[in-house]
N, CA, C and O of each residue as an XYZ file, in Angstrom:
472
protein
N     107.991     77.833    116.730
C     107.842     79.263    116.903
C     107.112     79.880    115.713
O     106.321     80.811    115.864
N     107.394     79.342    114.530
C     106.764     79.870    113.325
C     105.249     79.691    113.369
O     104.504     80.587    112.972
N     104.799     78.549    113.844
C     103.365     78.294    113.914
C     102.680     79.190    114.943
O     101.573     79.681    114.720
N     103.353     79.392    116.064
C     102.790     80.278    117.091
C     102.633     81.687    116.536
O     101.612     82.339    116.753
N     103.661     82.157    115.810
C     103.591     83.498    115.224
C     102.429     83.614    114.245
O     101.617     84.532    114.351
N     102.347     82.692    113.300
C     101.330     82.816    112.260
C      99.914     82.610    112.798
O      98.983     83.260    112.322
N      99.732     81.739    113.762
C      98.396     81.550    114.353
C      97.986     82.797    115.120
O      96.870     83.290    114.956
N      98.882     83.308    115.959
C      98.536     84.505    116.727
C      98.342     85.714    115.823
O      97.427     86.507    116.044
N      99.181     85.864    114.817
C      99.038     86.992    113.892
C      97.764     86.860    113.077
O      97.069     87.851    112.852
N      97.451     85.667    112.637
C      96.221     85.452    111.871
C      94.980     85.757    112.700
O      94.063     86.427    112.225
N      94.948     85.271    113.932
C      93.799     85.543    114.797
C      93.709     87.024    115.148
O      92.620     87.596    115.176
N      94.848     87.634    115.412
C      94.894     89.068    115.715
C      94.390     89.897    114.534
O      93.562     90.791    114.706
N      94.892     89.597    113.335
C      94.473     90.338    112.142
C      92.995     90.088    111.828
O      92.289     91.002    111.400
N      92.528     88.864    112.037
C      91.105     88.563    111.815
C      90.234     89.376    112.772
O      89.193     89.895    112.369
N      90.647     89.488    114.021
C      89.902     90.290    114.991
C      89.847     91.756    114.577
O      88.795     92.389    114.663
N      90.971     92.292    114.130
C      91.017     93.703    113.716
C      90.184     93.935    112.452
O      89.483     94.942    112.346
N      90.261     93.011    111.504
C      89.470     93.162    110.272
C      87.987     92.984    110.545
O      87.165     93.665    109.932
N      87.625     92.083    111.452
C      86.219     91.931    111.834
C      85.718     93.227    112.463
O      84.617     93.685    112.161
N      86.530     93.812    113.335
C      86.162     95.070    113.978
C      85.976     96.180    112.942
O      84.988     96.912    112.986
N      86.919     96.302    112.018
C      86.828     97.332    110.979
C      85.607     97.101    110.097
O      84.938     98.055    109.701
N      85.316     95.853    109.791
C      84.138     95.535    108.979
C      82.860     95.955    109.690
O      81.941     96.486    109.066
N      82.804     95.719    110.984
C      81.637     96.156    111.760
C      81.501     97.679    111.716
O      80.392     98.203    111.604
N      82.611     98.377    111.804
C      82.577     99.837    111.766
C      82.015    100.331    110.438
O      81.265    101.306    110.406
N      82.374     99.661    109.340
C      81.912    100.083    108.016
C      80.477     99.645    107.732
O      79.701    100.407    107.155
N      80.120     98.427    108.131
C      78.818     97.883    107.734
C      77.705     98.137    108.744
O      76.533     98.177    108.370
N      78.046     98.306    110.002
C      77.051     98.517    111.058
C      77.276     99.886    111.714
O      77.338     99.996    112.938
N      77.396    100.906    110.893
C      77.777    102.232    111.363
C      76.856    102.755    112.464
O      77.339    103.278    113.468
N      75.550    102.627    112.296
C      74.629    103.180    113.297
C      74.769    102.459    114.643
O      74.705    103.098    115.694
N      74.955    101.155    114.620
C      75.144    100.412    115.856
C      76.460    100.824    116.533
O      76.495    101.041    117.745
N      77.522    100.929    115.758
C      78.832    101.280    116.306
C      78.822    102.696    116.862
O      79.392    102.941    117.926
N      78.184    103.637    116.162
C      78.132    105.008    116.684
C      77.328    105.061    117.986
O      77.621    105.872    118.865
N      76.330    104.210    118.108
C      75.590    104.131    119.365
C      76.486    103.693    120.515
O      76.422    104.246    121.613
N      77.336    102.676    120.248
C      78.282    102.233    121.270
C      79.287    103.330    121.600
O      79.619    103.548    122.766
N      79.768    104.018    120.571
C      80.740    105.093    120.803
C      80.131    106.199    121.655
O      80.792    106.738    122.542
N      78.877    106.537    121.388
C      78.216    107.580    122.180
C      78.053    107.145    123.635
O      78.285    107.931    124.552
N      77.655    105.899    123.841
C      77.485    105.379    125.199
C      78.814    105.394    125.950
O      78.857    105.722    127.136
N      79.898    105.038    125.257
C      81.210    104.978    125.884
C      81.881    106.342    125.994
O      82.932    106.467    126.622
N      81.283    107.363    125.390
C      81.819    108.715    125.513
C      82.844    109.098    124.468
O      83.584    110.062    124.659
N      82.905    108.365    123.367
C      83.840    108.689    122.299
C      83.131    109.473    121.201
O      81.927    109.299    121.013
N      83.836    110.327    120.476
C      83.199    111.058    119.372
C      82.886    110.103    118.214
O      83.672    109.205    117.910
N      81.738    110.308    117.579
C      81.325    109.391    116.513
C      82.023    109.673    115.187
O      82.049    108.810    114.309
N      82.583    110.854    115.032
C      83.256    111.166    113.771
C      84.494    110.305    113.561
O      85.015    110.241    112.447
N      84.967    109.652    114.594
C      86.209    108.888    114.499
C      85.990    107.448    114.019
O      86.960    106.716    113.821
N      84.754    107.038    113.833
C      84.468    105.638    113.479
C      85.109    105.256    112.145
O      85.851    104.275    112.086
N      84.843    105.999    111.085
C      85.408    105.650    109.776
C      86.932    105.789    109.729
O      87.602    104.895    109.211
N      87.507    106.888    110.258
C      88.982    106.941    110.266
C      89.611    105.806    111.078
O      90.646    105.267    110.685
N      89.007    105.446    112.187
C      89.546    104.366    113.004
C      89.472    103.025    112.265
O      90.409    102.228    112.318
N      88.366    102.788    111.585
C      88.234    101.548    110.807
C      89.273    101.505    109.688
O      89.883    100.465    109.441
N      89.468    102.621    109.025
C      90.458    102.694    107.949
C      91.862    102.440    108.490
O      92.643    101.715    107.873
N      92.186    103.029    109.630
C      93.508    102.828    110.221
C      93.712    101.396    110.708
O      94.836    100.894    110.694
N      92.642    100.737    111.135
C      92.764     99.325    111.521
C      93.142     98.472    110.320
O      93.993     97.588    110.418
N      92.503     98.743    109.185
C      92.816     97.986    107.965
C      94.255     98.265    107.529
O      94.981     97.340    107.165
N      94.664     99.514    107.563
C      96.038     99.869    107.196
C      97.027     99.226    108.168
O      98.075     98.733    107.750
N      96.700     99.227    109.463
C      97.566     98.596    110.453
C      97.748     97.112    110.198
O      98.861     96.596    110.300
N      96.673     96.423    109.870
C      96.766     94.992    109.547
C      97.638     94.788    108.317
O      98.460     93.872    108.286
N      97.466     95.631    107.306
C      98.287     95.517    106.099
C      99.769     95.709    106.423
O     100.615     94.979    105.906
N     100.084     96.671    107.262
C     101.483     96.921    107.629
C     102.068     95.761    108.432
O     103.232     95.403    108.255
N     101.262     95.181    109.310
C     101.752     94.057    110.116
C     102.015     92.834    109.244
O     103.005     92.130    109.444
N     101.145     92.581    108.290
C     101.340     91.428    107.410
C     102.437     91.663    106.386
O     103.143     90.725    106.018
N     102.595     92.883    105.923
C     103.585     93.200    104.892
C     104.995     93.239    105.473
O     105.922     92.675    104.892
N     105.158     93.897    106.608
C     106.456     94.052    107.271
C     107.526     94.587    106.332
O     108.690     94.197    106.431
N     107.149     95.462    105.438
C     108.097     96.019    104.481
C     108.962     97.110    105.068
O     110.056     97.374    104.569
N     108.486     97.744    106.117
C     109.220     98.837    106.735
C     109.095     98.674    108.249
O     107.991     98.656    108.793
N     110.221     98.559    108.911
C     110.207     98.315    110.353
C     109.485     99.425    111.109
O     108.711     99.151    112.026
N     109.734    100.676    110.729
C     109.133    101.818    111.401
C     107.605    101.777    111.294
O     106.911    101.972    112.292
N     107.081    101.526    110.101
C     105.628    101.460    109.917
C     105.011    100.280    110.662
O     103.917    100.393    111.215
N     105.709     99.159    110.677
C     105.200     97.986    111.384
C     105.141     98.239    112.892
O     104.166     97.882    113.553
N     106.185     98.855    113.421
C     106.201     99.177    114.850
C     105.053    100.123    115.203
O     104.388     99.940    116.222
N     104.822    101.125    114.370
C     103.731    102.070    114.615
C     102.374    101.401    114.476
O     101.437    101.752    115.193
N     102.256    100.443    113.566
C     100.990     99.722    113.420
C     100.684     98.926    114.690
O      99.566     98.976    115.204
N     101.671     98.200    115.187
C     101.479     97.470    116.442
C     101.138     98.434    117.580
O     100.224     98.176    118.363
N     101.871     99.538    117.668
C     101.642    100.498    118.750
C     100.253    101.123    118.660
O      99.553    101.233    119.667
N      99.858    101.528    117.469
C      98.548    102.156    117.300
C      97.405    101.227    117.662
O      96.455    101.630    118.333
N      97.501     99.991    117.219
C      96.444     99.030    117.535
C      96.465     98.693    119.028
O      95.412     98.500    119.636
N      97.661     98.622    119.617
C      97.761     98.381    121.056
C      97.035     99.484    121.834
O      96.238     99.191    122.725
N      97.306    100.746    121.502
C      96.656    101.848    122.218
C      95.150    101.867    121.964
O      94.380    102.205    122.863
N      94.725    101.514    120.764
C      93.296    101.420    120.466
C      92.630    100.390    121.373
O      91.552    100.636    121.913
N      93.272     99.242    121.539
C      92.682     98.196    122.368
C      92.730     98.546    123.858
O      91.812     98.198    124.601
N      93.779     99.225    124.297
C      93.852     99.668    125.695
C      92.714    100.646    125.992
O      92.052    100.539    127.025
N      92.489    101.606    125.078
C      91.401    102.573    125.275
C      90.036    101.892    125.250
O      89.162    102.225    126.050
N      89.849    100.942    124.335
C      88.581    100.211    124.272
C      88.355     99.417    125.551
O      87.254     99.418    126.103
N      89.392     98.745    126.019
C      89.273     97.965    127.246
C      88.935     98.868    128.430
O      88.059     98.548    129.234
N      89.629     99.985    128.529
C      89.365    100.924    129.625
C      87.958    101.477    129.596
O      87.316    101.599    130.639
N      87.469    101.816    128.407
C      86.111    102.354    128.290
C      85.072    101.319    128.694
O      84.098    101.644    129.373
N      85.279    100.068    128.276
C      84.319     99.021    128.627
C      84.385     98.680    130.115
O      83.356     98.410    130.734
N      85.573     98.691    130.684
C      85.687     98.449    132.125
C      85.005     99.574    132.892
O      84.317     99.325    133.882
N      85.194    100.824    132.433
C      84.575    101.970    133.094
C      83.051    101.867    133.097
O      82.401    102.260    134.065
N      82.479    101.335    132.003
C      81.023    101.213    131.916
C      80.510     99.863    132.384
O      79.303     99.619    132.369
N      81.409     98.986    132.799
C      81.062     97.660    133.322
C      80.036     96.933    132.451
O      79.027     96.429    132.945
N      80.317     96.889    131.140
C      79.380     96.240    130.222
C      79.884     94.901    129.689
O      79.217     94.280    128.861
N      81.041     94.449    130.147
C      81.556     93.149    129.718
C      82.241     93.146    128.377
O      82.697     92.094    127.928
N      82.331     94.287    127.719
C      82.937     94.354    126.396
C      84.450     94.394    126.413
O      85.071     94.592    125.369
N      85.048     94.214    127.558
C      86.501     94.294    127.663
C      87.195     92.985    127.303
O      88.421     92.958    127.198
N      86.456     91.912    127.111
C      87.050     90.601    126.836
C      87.777     90.590    125.491
O      88.920     90.141    125.421
N      87.142     91.073    124.426
C      87.791     91.062    123.106
C      89.053     91.912    123.064
O      90.046     91.473    122.483
N      89.066     93.113    123.654
C      90.344     93.839    123.675
C      91.452     93.096    124.430
O      92.615     93.156    124.033
N      91.106     92.410    125.497
C      92.125     91.638    126.220
C      92.654     90.504    125.348
O      93.862     90.275    125.290
N      91.763     89.802    124.679
C      92.176     88.732    123.768
C      93.049     89.308    122.661
O      94.071     88.721    122.304
N      92.648     90.458    122.115
C      93.436     91.103    121.067
C      94.819     91.494    121.548
O      95.797     91.331    120.818
N      94.916     92.003    122.759
C      96.217     92.392    123.307
C      97.113     91.163    123.490
O      98.313     91.228    123.222
N      96.548     90.067    123.936
C      97.328     88.832    124.091
C      97.866     88.385    122.736
O      99.056     88.093    122.612
N      97.005     88.326    121.715
C      97.458     87.942    120.371
C      98.477     88.934    119.829
O      99.442     88.537    119.175
N      98.271     90.224    120.097
C      99.203     91.253    119.639
C     100.587     91.020    120.229
O     101.579     91.045    119.501
N     100.669     90.794    121.533
C     101.968     90.580    122.173
C     102.653     89.321    121.650
O     103.855     89.325    121.385
N     101.887     88.251    121.502
C     102.483     87.013    120.978
C     102.994     87.247    119.562
O     104.109     86.844    119.230
N     102.189     87.895    118.730
C     102.590     88.180    117.354
C     103.823     89.071    117.317
O     104.762     88.807    116.567
N     103.820     90.118    118.121
C     104.930     91.074    118.104
C     106.235     90.425    118.549
O     107.256     90.567    117.876
N     106.212     89.719    119.667
C     107.451     89.189    120.224
C     107.963     87.949    119.498
O     109.157     87.655    119.568
N     107.103     87.221    118.808
C     107.594     86.087    118.014
C     107.899     86.499    116.580
O     108.631     85.800    115.880
N     107.351     87.618    116.136
C     107.536     88.049    114.746
C     108.953     88.378    114.387
O     109.386     88.096    113.270
N     109.693     88.970    115.301
C     111.073     89.351    114.986
C     111.981     88.141    114.807
O     112.977     88.229    114.088
N     111.671     87.032    115.431
C     112.492     85.839    115.266
C     112.055     85.005    114.071
O     112.857     84.256    113.513
N     110.803     85.125    113.678
C     110.285     84.282    112.600
C     110.426     84.939    111.228
O     110.786     84.270    110.260
N     110.149     86.224    111.135
C     110.132     86.896    109.842
C     111.327     87.823    109.688
O     111.850     88.368    110.660
N     111.737     87.981    108.456
C     112.832     88.882    108.132
C     112.258     90.203    107.621
O     111.193     90.238    107.005
N     112.974     91.268    107.884
C     112.548     92.580    107.393
C     112.928     92.701    105.932
O     113.999     92.261    105.516
N     112.024     93.312    105.146
C     112.266     93.469    103.714
C     113.270     94.589    103.439
O     113.954     94.582    102.415
N     113.351     95.540    104.352
C     114.247     96.692    104.139
C     115.542     96.462    104.894
O     116.439     97.305    104.854
């Protein structure tokens, strides 16, 4: 169970950090996608920052409340991304689905594998 948790959490966090890195380094490309999908472009940097903070909270697990909100926030981000890509039929919904699968595996195995610091 421990290996399943750490592999899924590692892949999930890598996906989120890769996404945040793209938001920071490829801003013009990402804003183009956001405009096509109908999202406001001003949210790119705050969303990238929150993804990094969410990954930190999931890995730290120092506070149960913050960890739960990090999982929830990233879950809703991926649901919205998946829905937007499905609506535009551009095939970009695969990564959010993969992320949601890793998120669920990480979340449901994490409580049995890791102890809360608080």
